[in-house]
C-alpha positions in Angstrom: -118.4 -163.2 48.1 -121.7 -162.5 46.5 -122.2 -165.1 43.7 -124.8 -165.6 41.0 -125.0 -169.2 39.9 -126.7 -169.2 36.5 -128.1 -172.5 35.2 -127.1 -173.0 31.6 -129.7 -173.3 28.9 -133.4 -173.9 29.8 -135.5 -176.5 31.5 -137.8 -177.0 28.5 -137.1 -179.0 25.3 -135.4 -178.5 22.9 -133.2 -175.9 24.7 -131.8 -178.0 27.5 -128.5 -177.9 25.7 -126.8 -176.2 22.8 -126.1 -179.5 21.0 -128.9 -182.1 21.5 -131.2 -180.7 18.9 -128.5 -181.3 16.3 -127.1 -184.4 17.8 -129.8 -186.3 19.7 -127.5 -189.1 20.6 -125.2 -186.8 22.6 -125.4 -187.1 26.4 -125.5 -186.0 29.1 -128.2 -183.4 29.6 -126.3 -180.0 29.8 -129.1 -178.2 31.7 -129.4 -181.0 34.3 -125.6 -181.2 34.8 -125.3 -177.5 35.6 -128.5 -177.5 37.8 -127.4 -180.5 39.9 -123.9 -178.9 40.4 -125.4 -175.6 41.6 -127.8 -177.5 44.0 -124.7 -178.9 45.6 -122.7 -175.7 45.5 -125.1 -173.2 46.9 -125.6 -174.6 50.4 -121.9 -175.3 50.8 -121.0 -171.7 49.9 -123.7 -170.2 52.1 -122.4 -172.3 55.0 -119.0 -170.8 54.4 -120.4 -167.3 54.7 -120.9 -166.4 51.0 -124.1 -164.9 49.6 -125.5 -167.0 46.8 -128.4 -166.9 44.4 -129.2 -169.3 41.6 -130.8 -168.0 38.4 -132.8 -169.9 35.9 -133.8 -169.0 32.3 -137.5 -169.0 32.7 -139.7 -169.0 29.7 -141.4 -165.9 28.5 -145.1 -166.5 28.5 -145.1 -170.1 27.3 -142.1 -172.0 26.2 -141.6 -172.7 22.5 -142.7 -176.3 22.7 -140.2 -177.2 20.0 -141.9 -174.9 17.5 -138.5 -173.5 16.6 -137.2 -177.0 15.8 -134.3 -176.3 18.0 -133.0 -173.3 16.1 -131.4 -171.6 19.1 -130.4 -168.5 17.3 -133.8 -167.8 15.8 -136.0 -168.9 18.8 -137.5 -165.7 20.1 -138.7 -167.2 23.4 -135.4 -168.8 24.2 -133.4 -165.7 23.4 -135.8 -163.6 25.5 -135.2 -166.0 28.4 -131.4 -165.6 28.0 -131.7 -161.8 28.0 -134.1 -161.7 31.0 -131.9 -164.0 33.0 -128.8 -161.9 32.4 -130.7 -158.8 33.3 -131.9 -160.4 36.6 -128.3 -161.3 37.4 -127.1 -157.7 36.6 -129.8 -156.2 38.8 -128.7 -158.4 41.7 -125.2 -157.0 41.5 -123.0 -160.1 42.3 -119.3 -160.0 42.8 -119.1 -162.9 40.3 -121.6 -164.6 37.9 -120.9 -168.1 36.7 -122.3 -170.6 34.3 -121.3 -174.2 33.8 -121.6 -175.7 30.3 -120.9 -178.8 28.3 -119.4 -178.2 24.8 -119.4 -180.0 21.5 -116.8 -179.5 18.7 -114.6 -181.0 16.1 -113.0 -184.4 16.4 -110.0 -184.4 18.8 -111.3 -181.6 21.0 -111.2 -182.8 24.6 -111.1 -181.3 28.1 -112.3 -178.3 30.1 -111.7 -174.6 29.5 -113.1 -171.2 30.5 -114.5 -168.1 28.9 -114.2 -164.9 31.0 -114.8 -161.2 30.6 -112.3 -158.5 31.4 -112.6 -159.0 35.2 -109.5 -160.1 37.0 -111.8 -161.8 39.6 -113.4 -163.9 36.8 -110.0 -164.9 35.4 -108.7 -165.9 38.8 -111.8 -167.9 39.6 -111.6 -169.7 36.3 -108.0 -170.7 36.8 -108.7 -171.9 40.3 -111.7 -173.9 39.1 -109.9 -175.6 36.2 -107.0 -176.5 38.5 -109.3 -178.1 41.1 -111.6 -179.7 38.6 -108.9 -181.4 36.6 -107.1 -182.5 39.8 -110.3 -184.3 40.9 -111.2 -185.8 37.6 -109.7 -187.4 34.5 -110.3 -184.2 32.6 -107.5 -182.1 31.1 -107.4 -178.4 30.2 -108.3 -177.8 26.6 -106.1 -175.4 24.6 -104.9 -172.4 26.4 -107.4 -172.9 29.3 -108.9 -169.5 29.5 -110.2 -167.2 26.7 -110.8 -163.6 27.7 -113.5 -161.5 26.0 -112.3 -157.9 25.7 -113.9 -154.8 24.1 -114.9 -154.4 21.4 -116.4 -157.8 21.9 -117.2 -158.6 18.3 -113.5 -158.0 17.4 -111.8 -160.0 20.1 -110.1 -163.3 19.4 -112.3 -165.2 21.9 -115.5 -164.1 20.3 -114.1 -164.9 16.8 -113.4 -168.5 18.0 -116.3 -169.2 20.4 -118.9 -166.7 19.3 -120.5 -163.7 21.2 -121.8 -164.6 24.7 -124.7 -162.5 26.0 -124.0 -163.8 29.6 -120.4 -162.6 29.5 -121.2 -159.2 28.1 -124.3 -158.3 30.1 -124.8 -160.4 33.3 -122.3 -158.8 35.6 -119.0 -156.9 35.7 -117.3 -160.2 36.6 -118.6 -163.2 34.6 -117.2 -166.6 33.8 -118.4 -169.5 31.7 -116.8 -172.9 32.4 -117.0 -175.6 29.7 -116.6 -178.8 31.7 -115.8 -181.0 28.7 -116.8 -182.0 25.2 -119.8 -184.2 24.8 -118.7 -184.8 21.2 -115.6 -186.6 22.7 -116.4 -190.2 23.6 -113.8 -189.9 26.5 -115.3 -186.7 28.0 -118.9 -187.8 27.5 -118.4 -191.1 29.2 -117.1 -189.3 32.3 -119.6 -186.4 32.2 -122.5 -188.9 32.4 -121.2 -190.1 35.9 -122.3 -188.6 39.2 -118.6 -188.1 40.0 -118.3 -185.5 37.3 -121.0 -183.3 38.8 -119.4 -183.8 42.2 -116.0 -182.8 40.8 -117.5 -179.6 39.2 -119.3 -178.7 42.4 -116.2 -179.3 44.6 -114.1 -177.2 42.2 -116.5 -174.3 42.3 -116.5 -174.2 46.1 -112.6 -174.5 46.2 -112.2 -171.7 43.6 -114.6 -169.4 45.5 -112.7 -169.9 48.7 -109.4 -169.3 47.0 -110.5 -166.1 45.3 -112.2 -164.8 48.5 -109.0 -165.4 50.5 -106.9 -163.5 47.9 -109.3 -160.6 48.0 -108.9 -160.1 51.7 
């Protein structure tokens, strides 16, 4: 398979996560979690014969240096980086594009889940990942497990619940976002701060890719 591994958020403050600017006590670092996982995944998949490229959200000109005060929706430089990264993925034409994330939410929310576009490949990969990830960790599947974004995107149930996702809509015909747990959950957060969580996510990504590749033959 030809896989685009997209690193979530940006390497510069305050956009290393989608939650830390509002909740500075929340850990771990979402950007670093995803980057570390992909550093483990890429060489393993290439050794198995897959074509892999990792994509970062590089700053446009200079980064915002916190001038936006962490307002992700209104930060022009951060949003430009998101758009440019998705465009780079799209131009590369992967069979599947994936991002790992860490979520935050209301009290009681706990576990991992996936957001996918209309691609069957993305849905199959997400299910395989969640199965392997939860089997290798204390994590559980949150809610229905996989939410699918369908056209018209603004009207679909997934978008109404989780918001519009530029990556899912523009990065590739087959895209998947995995939420590896809730940092707002004390249980999830304690686990996600351990090296074993990154190892579990990386291992699940490799296993899911191999499973989907075999089914496609």
